[in-house]
C-alpha positions as CSV (number, residue, x, y, z in Angstrom):
1,X,-76.7,-54.4,-46.5
2,X,-79.0,-53.2,-48.9
3,X,-81.0,-49.5,-48.5
4,X,-84.1,-48.2,-50.2
5,X,-83.7,-45.3,-52.2
6,X,-86.1,-43.6,-54.6
7,X,-83.1,-41.5,-56.0
8,X,-81.1,-42.7,-59.2
9,X,-78.4,-44.5,-58.0
10,X,-74.4,-43.7,-59.1
11,X,-72.0,-45.8,-59.8
12,X,-68.5,-46.4,-59.8
13,X,-65.7,-47.1,-62.3
14,X,-65.5,-50.3,-61.5
15,X,-69.7,-51.6,-61.7
16,X,-69.1,-53.5,-64.8
17,X,-66.1,-55.1,-63.8
18,X,-68.6,-56.1,-60.9
19,X,-71.6,-57.0,-63.2
20,X,-69.4,-59.1,-65.1
21,X,-67.8,-60.8,-62.2
22,X,-71.8,-61.5,-61.8
23,X,-71.6,-60.0,-58.3
24,X,-74.9,-59.7,-56.7
25,X,-76.0,-55.2,-56.6
26,X,-77.5,-54.0,-53.5
27,X,-78.4,-49.9,-53.5
28,X,-75.6,-48.3,-50.6
29,X,-75.4,-44.8,-49.3
30,X,-76.8,-43.6,-53.2
31,X,-74.6,-46.3,-55.0
32,X,-74.7,-49.6,-56.8
33,X,-72.7,-51.4,-54.9
34,X,-71.4,-55.6,-54.9
35,X,-72.7,-57.2,-51.6
36,X,-71.7,-60.5,-52.8
37,X,-70.2,-62.1,-55.7
38,X,-70.6,-66.1,-56.7
39,X,-68.8,-67.7,-53.8
40,X,-71.0,-65.8,-51.3
41,X,-70.4,-64.0,-48.6
42,X,-69.1,-66.3,-45.9
43,X,-65.9,-68.0,-48.1
44,X,-65.3,-64.5,-49.1
45,X,-65.0,-63.7,-45.7
46,X,-63.2,-66.8,-44.7
47,X,-60.8,-66.2,-47.8
48,X,-59.8,-62.6,-47.4
49,X,-58.4,-63.8,-43.7
50,X,-56.4,-66.7,-45.3
51,X,-55.3,-65.0,-48.9
52,X,-56.2,-61.9,-50.5
53,X,-59.4,-59.8,-51.4
54,X,-60.3,-57.0,-53.8
55,X,-63.0,-54.3,-52.1
56,X,-64.8,-51.5,-54.0
57,X,-64.6,-48.8,-52.2
58,X,-65.4,-45.7,-54.8
59,X,-68.1,-44.7,-52.9
60,X,-65.9,-43.0,-49.9
61,X,-65.7,-39.4,-50.1
62,X,-61.8,-38.5,-50.9
63,X,-60.5,-35.1,-50.3
64,X,-57.1,-33.0,-50.6
65,X,-56.6,-30.2,-48.4
66,X,-54.1,-27.8,-49.2
67,X,-51.9,-25.1,-47.7
68,X,-49.6,-24.3,-44.7
69,X,-52.5,-24.0,-42.3
70,X,-54.1,-27.3,-43.4
71,X,-53.0,-29.5,-40.5
72,X,-54.2,-26.8,-38.0
73,X,-57.3,-26.3,-39.5
74,X,-58.8,-30.0,-39.5
75,X,-57.5,-29.7,-35.3
76,X,-60.8,-27.3,-35.3
77,X,-62.7,-30.1,-36.5
78,X,-61.1,-33.1,-35.3
79,X,-60.2,-34.3,-31.3
80,X,-56.9,-36.1,-32.9
81,X,-53.2,-34.6,-33.6
82,X,-53.0,-34.1,-37.4
83,X,-50.4,-31.0,-36.3
84,X,-47.9,-34.1,-35.1
85,X,-48.8,-36.1,-38.2
86,X,-45.6,-37.0,-39.8
87,X,-45.2,-36.9,-43.9
88,X,-45.8,-40.4,-44.9
89,X,-48.7,-41.5,-42.3
90,X,-51.8,-41.6,-41.7
91,X,-54.6,-41.6,-39.0
92,X,-57.9,-42.0,-37.6
93,X,-59.7,-39.0,-37.1
94,X,-63.7,-38.1,-36.4
95,X,-66.0,-34.8,-36.3
96,X,-67.3,-33.7,-33.4
97,X,-70.1,-31.8,-33.0
98,X,-71.1,-29.4,-30.2
99,X,-72.6,-32.2,-28.0
100,X,-69.6,-34.1,-28.7
101,X,-71.4,-36.7,-30.8
102,X,-69.4,-38.3,-33.6
103,X,-70.7,-36.8,-37.0
104,X,-68.3,-39.0,-39.5
105,X,-65.5,-40.6,-39.0
106,X,-62.5,-40.6,-41.3
107,X,-58.7,-41.4,-42.3
108,X,-56.1,-38.2,-42.5
109,X,-53.3,-38.8,-44.1
110,X,-49.7,-36.1,-44.5
111,X,-48.8,-36.4,-47.9
112,X,-46.2,-34.2,-47.8
113,X,-47.5,-30.9,-49.2
114,X,-51.2,-31.7,-48.8
115,X,-53.6,-33.6,-46.7
116,X,-55.3,-36.5,-48.3
117,X,-59.1,-36.8,-46.6
118,X,-61.2,-40.2,-46.6
119,X,-64.4,-39.6,-45.2
120,X,-67.5,-42.2,-45.5
121,X,-69.6,-42.2,-48.5
122,X,-73.4,-41.8,-46.7
123,X,-71.5,-38.9,-45.0
124,X,-69.7,-37.4,-47.8
125,X,-71.6,-34.5,-48.8
126,X,-72.4,-33.2,-45.2
127,X,-68.8,-34.0,-44.5
128,X,-67.5,-31.4,-47.6
129,X,-70.3,-29.1,-46.7
130,X,-69.0,-29.0,-43.0
131,X,-65.3,-28.4,-43.9
132,X,-66.2,-25.6,-46.3
133,X,-68.3,-24.0,-44.2
134,X,-65.2,-23.2,-41.7
135,X,-62.4,-23.5,-44.4
136,X,-59.5,-20.5,-43.3
137,X,-58.1,-18.5,-46.2
138,X,-55.2,-19.7,-47.1
139,X,-56.8,-23.2,-46.7
140,X,-57.8,-25.1,-50.4
141,X,-60.6,-28.2,-50.2
142,X,-60.1,-30.5,-53.3
143,X,-62.8,-32.4,-53.3
144,X,-61.8,-35.6,-55.9
145,X,-64.6,-36.4,-58.3
146,X,-62.1,-38.6,-60.6
147,X,-60.6,-41.5,-58.6
148,X,-61.8,-44.7,-57.7
149,X,-60.2,-46.3,-54.7
150,X,-59.4,-49.9,-54.3
151,X,-58.6,-51.8,-50.8
152,X,-56.7,-55.0,-51.0
153,X,-57.0,-57.2,-48.1
154,X,-55.5,-59.7,-46.3
155,X,-52.2,-61.9,-45.4
156,X,-51.4,-62.2,-48.7
157,X,-51.9,-58.6,-50.1
158,X,-48.8,-57.3,-49.3
159,X,-47.4,-60.3,-52.0
160,X,-49.5,-59.8,-54.5
161,X,-49.3,-55.6,-54.5
162,X,-45.1,-55.9,-54.5
163,X,-45.5,-57.7,-57.8
164,X,-46.8,-54.8,-59.1
165,X,-45.2,-52.0,-57.3
166,X,-42.4,-53.2,-55.4
167,X,-41.9,-50.2,-52.8
168,X,-44.9,-51.2,-51.4
169,X,-43.0,-54.1,-49.0
170,X,-41.4,-51.4,-47.2
171,X,-44.6,-49.5,-45.9
172,X,-45.8,-50.7,-42.1
173,X,-49.0,-50.1,-41.0
174,X,-50.5,-46.6,-40.9
175,X,-48.2,-45.4,-43.6
176,X,-49.2,-43.8,-47.3
177,X,-47.1,-43.1,-50.5
178,X,-47.5,-41.6,-54.2
179,X,-46.5,-44.1,-56.6
180,X,-46.7,-45.5,-59.8
181,X,-48.6,-49.0,-60.3
182,X,-48.7,-49.9,-63.8
183,X,-48.4,-46.5,-65.1
184,X,-50.9,-44.9,-62.8
185,X,-50.1,-42.4,-60.2
186,X,-52.1,-44.2,-56.9
187,X,-51.9,-42.9,-53.2
188,X,-51.4,-46.1,-51.2
189,X,-51.6,-46.2,-47.7
190,X,-51.2,-49.9,-45.7
191,X,-54.3,-49.9,-44.0
192,X,-57.8,-51.3,-44.4
193,X,-60.8,-52.1,-42.9
194,X,-60.8,-55.6,-42.1
195,X,-58.6,-56.2,-39.2
196,X,-55.8,-57.7,-41.7
197,X,-52.7,-56.5,-43.4
198,X,-53.2,-54.7,-46.9
199,X,-53.5,-51.6,-48.7
200,X,-55.8,-48.9,-49.5
201,X,-55.2,-47.7,-53.4
202,X,-56.4,-44.5,-54.7
203,X,-56.2,-44.7,-58.9
204,X,-57.3,-42.5,-61.4
205,X,-61.0,-43.6,-62.6
206,X,-60.0,-44.2,-66.0
207,X,-57.4,-47.0,-65.0
208,X,-59.0,-48.5,-62.0
209,X,-60.2,-51.3,-64.3
210,X,-57.0,-51.9,-65.9
211,X,-55.5,-52.0,-61.8
212,X,-58.3,-54.2,-60.9
213,X,-58.1,-56.7,-63.3
214,X,-54.3,-57.2,-62.6
215,X,-55.1,-57.4,-59.1
216,X,-57.5,-60.3,-59.4
217,X,-55.8,-61.8,-62.4
218,X,-53.3,-63.0,-59.5
219,X,-53.8,-66.5,-57.6
220,X,-54.2,-65.3,-54.5
221,X,-56.4,-62.2,-55.2
222,X,-60.9,-63.2,-55.6
223,X,-63.4,-60.3,-55.4
224,X,-64.9,-59.3,-51.6
225,X,-68.5,-57.6,-51.4
226,X,-69.5,-55.6,-49.1
227,X,-71.5,-58.8,-46.6
228,X,-67.9,-60.0,-46.3
229,X,-66.3,-56.4,-45.1
230,X,-69.0,-56.0,-42.9
231,X,-68.7,-59.0,-41.3
232,X,-64.5,-58.8,-41.5
233,X,-64.7,-55.4,-39.6
234,X,-67.2,-56.5,-37.0
235,X,-64.9,-59.5,-36.0
236,X,-61.8,-56.8,-35.9
237,X,-64.2,-55.2,-33.6
238,X,-64.2,-52.1,-36.0
239,X,-66.9,-49.4,-36.1
240,X,-69.3,-48.7,-39.1
241,X,-70.3,-45.2,-38.8
242,X,-74.6,-44.5,-38.9
243,X,-74.5,-47.9,-36.9
244,X,-72.0,-47.7,-34.1
245,X,-71.2,-44.5,-34.1
246,X,-74.0,-41.2,-34.0
247,X,-74.5,-38.1,-33.9
248,X,-75.5,-38.9,-30.3
249,X,-72.4,-41.1,-29.4
250,X,-69.4,-39.1,-27.7
251,X,-66.2,-41.1,-29.0
252,X,-66.4,-42.1,-24.7
253,X,-68.9,-43.4,-24.9
254,X,-67.9,-45.1,-28.3
255,X,-64.7,-46.1,-26.4
256,X,-62.3,-44.4,-28.9
257,X,-60.9,-42.9,-26.7
258,X,-57.1,-44.2,-28.0
259,X,-57.9,-42.3,-31.1
260,X,-57.4,-38.7,-28.6
261,X,-54.1,-38.2,-28.9
262,X,-52.5,-36.5,-25.3
263,X,-51.6,-33.7,-27.1
264,X,-55.6,-32.5,-27.2
265,X,-56.6,-33.6,-23.7
266,X,-56.8,-31.9,-20.6
267,X,-53.2,-30.2,-20.3
268,X,-52.2,-31.0,-23.4
269,X,-50.3,-28.2,-25.6
270,X,-53.2,-28.2,-28.0
271,X,-56.1,-28.8,-25.3
272,X,-59.4,-29.0,-27.1
273,X,-60.0,-26.4,-30.1
274,X,-62.3,-28.7,-31.6
275,X,-66.2,-29.0,-31.5
276,X,-67.9,-30.3,-28.2
277,X,-64.3,-30.2,-26.5
278,X,-65.9,-29.7,-23.2
279,X,-68.0,-32.3,-23.2
280,X,-65.3,-35.1,-24.5
281,X,-62.7,-33.9,-22.1
282,X,-64.2,-33.7,-19.2
283,X,-65.5,-37.4,-19.9
284,X,-62.5,-38.2,-20.3
285,X,-61.4,-37.0,-17.0
286,X,-64.1,-38.0,-14.8
287,X,-65.2,-41.5,-17.1
288,X,-68.7,-40.3,-16.3
289,X,-71.0,-41.8,-19.4
290,X,-74.3,-43.7,-19.0
291,X,-73.4,-46.1,-21.5
292,X,-70.3,-47.6,-23.3
293,X,-69.9,-50.0,-26.7
294,X,-69.0,-53.5,-26.2
295,X,-68.4,-56.6,-27.6
296,X,-70.3,-59.2,-27.1
297,X,-70.7,-63.1,-27.8
298,X,-73.6,-65.2,-28.3
299,X,-73.8,-68.6,-26.1
300,X,-76.3,-70.0,-28.7
301,X,-75.3,-70.5,-32.1
302,X,-78.0,-67.6,-33.0
303,X,-76.3,-65.0,-34.7
304,X,-77.9,-61.5,-32.6
305,X,-78.7,-58.8,-35.2
306,X,-78.1,-54.6,-35.3
307,X,-81.5,-53.6,-33.4
308,X,-82.0,-56.3,-30.6
309,X,-82.8,-55.1,-27.1
310,X,-80.5,-56.1,-24.2
311,X,-81.6,-57.0,-20.8
312,X,-80.4,-57.8,-17.4
313,X,-81.0,-61.4,-15.3
314,X,-84.2,-59.4,-14.1
315,X,-85.6,-58.2,-17.3
316,X,-84.6,-55.0,-17.2
317,X,-83.8,-53.2,-20.7
318,X,-80.2,-52.1,-20.4
319,X,-78.9,-51.7,-24.2
320,X,-78.9,-52.4,-28.0
321,X,-76.8,-54.2,-30.4
322,X,-76.0,-52.2,-33.0
323,X,-73.9,-54.7,-35.3
324,X,-73.9,-58.4,-35.6
325,X,-72.5,-61.6,-37.5
326,X,-72.3,-65.0,-37.2
327,X,-68.6,-65.2,-36.8
328,X,-66.6,-66.9,-39.1
329,X,-63.5,-67.0,-37.3
330,X,-64.7,-66.1,-34.6
331,X,-66.6,-69.8,-34.8
332,X,-69.4,-67.8,-32.5
333,X,-71.8,-65.5,-32.8
334,X,-70.1,-62.0,-32.1
335,X,-71.6,-58.4,-31.6
336,X,-71.0,-55.1,-30.9
337,X,-73.5,-52.3,-28.8
338,X,-74.3,-49.6,-26.3
339,X,-74.8,-50.9,-23.0
340,X,-75.1,-48.9,-19.2
341,X,-71.7,-48.2,-17.7
342,X,-72.3,-50.7,-14.8
343,X,-72.4,-54.1,-17.5
344,X,-69.8,-53.4,-19.3
345,X,-67.6,-55.3,-17.6
346,X,-65.7,-58.4,-19.6
347,X,-67.8,-61.7,-18.2
348,X,-70.9,-59.9,-17.7
349,X,-73.6,-62.1,-18.9
350,X,-76.4,-60.3,-20.3
351,X,-79.7,-61.4,-22.5
352,X,-80.4,-60.1,-26.1
353,X,-84.1,-60.3,-27.4
354,X,-84.8,-62.4,-30.4
355,X,-87.5,-63.0,-32.2
356,X,-89.7,-63.5,-28.8
357,X,-86.7,-65.0,-26.8
358,X,-83.7,-63.6,-24.6
359,X,-80.3,-65.4,-25.7
360,X,-77.2,-65.4,-23.1
361,X,-74.6,-62.7,-24.4
362,X,-71.1,-62.8,-22.6
363,X,-69.3,-59.3,-22.5
364,X,-66.2,-59.5,-24.0
365,X,-63.2,-57.9,-25.2
366,X,-62.4,-56.8,-28.7
367,X,-61.7,-57.3,-31.2
368,X,-63.1,-61.2,-31.7
369,X,-60.2,-62.5,-33.8
370,X,-56.7,-60.9,-33.6
371,X,-56.1,-57.6,-35.5
372,X,-53.0,-58.6,-37.8
373,X,-51.8,-55.2,-39.5
374,X,-47.9,-54.9,-40.2
375,X,-46.4,-52.9,-38.2
376,X,-42.6,-53.9,-39.4
């Protein structure tokens, strides 16, 4: 997870809390971030699946869009239904470019009087510039600089957070509320990046440590680092921008059709109107793409990591792995990658080159472990 950097690293409001918890800190998206704690990546992963894990995701970009035309404006930048997003609900989205590629993926929440948008840390400067360069009169962008973002994830997350904020018990997956937690005015969504039930909590920076301490004081909760965050999201088939998604990959190639609502597709009430619409809407209809994002399960015990090339039985290069892990809960190595469409059917055997050896893998449906979002 570490990235080389020559620039001074930023720190989140929880930096000292991580140092106090003996975290191993690494450079990530311009920040000094905890990759693991003394528990270790595998145990942190398993703890989150069994109980509740607390993640510092304050490096993400938090934005507010204000004005009666904010939703209509966002529809000019993303291919999802923002106008139809009800107050108190959140939706997954992505910025697209004129070639139909994905510039970043993001979350959009309707707070009633404004949109709350969370973008990826590595892309936030370009995302903010992208929004600002298209901003119409009457819509205002506020970049939130004074809030942290915590994610409480796992099957016991709801019981833990309800002790501090009983209102969260009434929420279901993708609900969002403004609520006070221990005197801090928070924006809470029932969502996350692990495939488990849980919450993401936007909290004023000066109250973030206090909230984190209150949560980690609960018996069920452990700090969890970026290493386990990566293996958790991969087991549940969730993409990581810059690895599984990029500017050259369309939503159809990325198997993200589910995120483009019918109202924005051909024949829909608000068809198109976003960058790359012609390319993307045509691909939806024709299904004509050369490659597809697929899940892969190893037939050996060796993990197959990002960058491994994929071959057919005749030794022809047919694809590439974009993410890979040992799969602590899956019980077998799991990977995600792109492959020529003719090899993308579930059950197809392919071969990944790892240290000069061709290891057999099978194309498998994702997620590799069940998603356990709470839908009520």
